[in-house]
N, C-alpha and C positions, 0 to 999 in steps of 0.2 A: 400653205407653206410646205416646203419639201422636208423630207426626213433629215437631209444633211444640214438644212438651216436650223433645225431644232438642236442638232449636235453642236453646230457653230455657236448658237446663242449661249450654250453652257460651256463652250470652249473644249469640247470633247471630240473624240473620233468614234467611228462606228464599232471599233473593237473594244470599247470601254466596258466596264462591268457595272452592275446595278449600284454597287458601293461608290464607284466613281461618279455616277449620275447624282447620287444623294449628296456626296461631298461637294461637287461642283455647284449644285443648286444652293446649298447652304452658303457657299462663298458668294454667289451672285445675289442671293437674297440679302445678305448682309451689306453687300456693296451698293445695291440699287434700292433698298427699301426707302421710301420717301421720308420716313421719320429720321433717317440718318443722312441720306443724300438729298440735298435740297435743289439739285439741278433740275431744270424743267423736264428733261427727258428721262429722269430716274424712274418715275412712276410707270411709264411705258416699258422701260427696260425690265422693271420688276414684274410687270404683267407678262411680258414675253418669256422671261425666265421661268415663271410659274407654269405657263402654258407648255413650254418645252419640257419641263420636269414631268408634268402630268402625262404628256404624250409619250415620252421616252420610258417612263416607269411602267406604263401599261403595255407598251408595244415593243420594248427592248427584247430582242431575242425572237420575236415573232416575225419581224420583217427581214426577209431574205433579199436576194437580188432579183426576185421575180417582180417585174414592174407592175403587172396587173394586180398582184396581191397587195403591193404597196398602195396603189391607187384606191383599191377597195377599203383598206384600213384607214387611209386618210379621209375618205368620204364618210366612213362610219364615224370617225373621230369628229369631223366637222358637224355631222348631223346631230350627234348626241352629247359630246363631251366638251368641245372647244368653247362653246358659250358658257357652260357651267364653270370651266376652268378660269375663264376670264373674269367671271363674276366673283369667284372665290379670290382671285388675285386682287381685284379692286377692293373687295371687302378688307383683306389683310393690308392693303396699301393705305387704307384710311386709319387703321389701328396703329398704335405705337409699336415700335420695333420690339420692345420688351414683351408686350402682350402677344405679338405674332410669334416670337421665339418660344413662348410658353404654350402655344396652341398645339392641339393634337396633330394638326397638319405638319407643322415644323418638326415635331418630335418623331414623326415617321422617318425623317432623314437621318436620325442618329443611328450609329452603328451598334452601340452598346447600350442596352437597356438595363439600368441598375437593379430593378427589382427582380428581373429574371436571372441576372448574373448572381445576385446574392442568394436567391432561392436555389439555383443549381449548385452553388458552393455548399450550402447547408445540406442538400441531398447527398453530395459527394462525401461530406464528413460523416453523415449518418450511415451510408453504405459501408464506409471503411470501418466505423465502430462496430456495426452489427456483424460484419464479416469476422472481425477478430473476436468479439464476444461470443459469437455463435460457435466458433471453433474451440474456444476455451471451455465453454459449457459442455460441448460434446466430449472434450477430453476429461472433464471432471465427472461427468455422468455418462459413462460409456454404456452402450447397449450390448448385452452379451452376444457373442459371435458376430459382432459388427465392428470391424476396425475403423479407426478414425479416418474420415474422408480427407486425407492429406492432399491428394491431387485436386479435388474440387476447391479446397481451401486456397491452394496456391493460385489457381485460375481466378477465383473470386477476389483474392487479395491483389493480384496483378491488375485486374480490370478496375477495381475500386481505386487503386493508386493512379492509374491512368486517368480515370474520371476526376479524381482529386487534383491531379497536376494540371489538367486542361482547365478545370473551373478556377483554379488558383491563378493561372496565367490570365484568363479573361478578367478576373476580379482585379488583379494588379493593373492591367491595361485600363480598366474602367476608372480606377482610383487615380492613375496617372493622368488620364484625360480630364477628370474633374479638377485636379490640381492645376493643370495647364489652362483650363478654361477659367478657373478662379483667378489666376495671375493675369490673364489677358483682359480682365474687366477694368 
């Protein structure tokens, strides 16, 4: 199979990102999983989509316009991974869609991982609190001949606010995605 065929299977172009590949695979997996789609060709389409996802995820960005490099990568793929990818796809095709959706393999396609987002948000809150408390303690218990480090406090406060804002945005996006997925069921 050619590289362009793998992109075509997922409905993508060569200029797509890894996130686009993951999103397209989730959509194709939901569309062609035999537990949901009972058409005779659905299982084969599911297997092709899984194979395309595996190939593109591993080789996206490595493959340039050099034809010999592409041939080498495809041969390596066929030799070591293509059969394994098809076996994995057949295994997941025999399972229910719900158990496939809860598998580690499917979870790798998610953009936002809840536990890491919540952990990052907690760290951001702790950094912000420790920055403010540390400065307050330094003001209450000054060291003789050592002025309070106002500049370092402002820099740390700015950085902690940026970290807090970014982690809050990701947490909000994660919660919105969970709500959207909950309504779609």
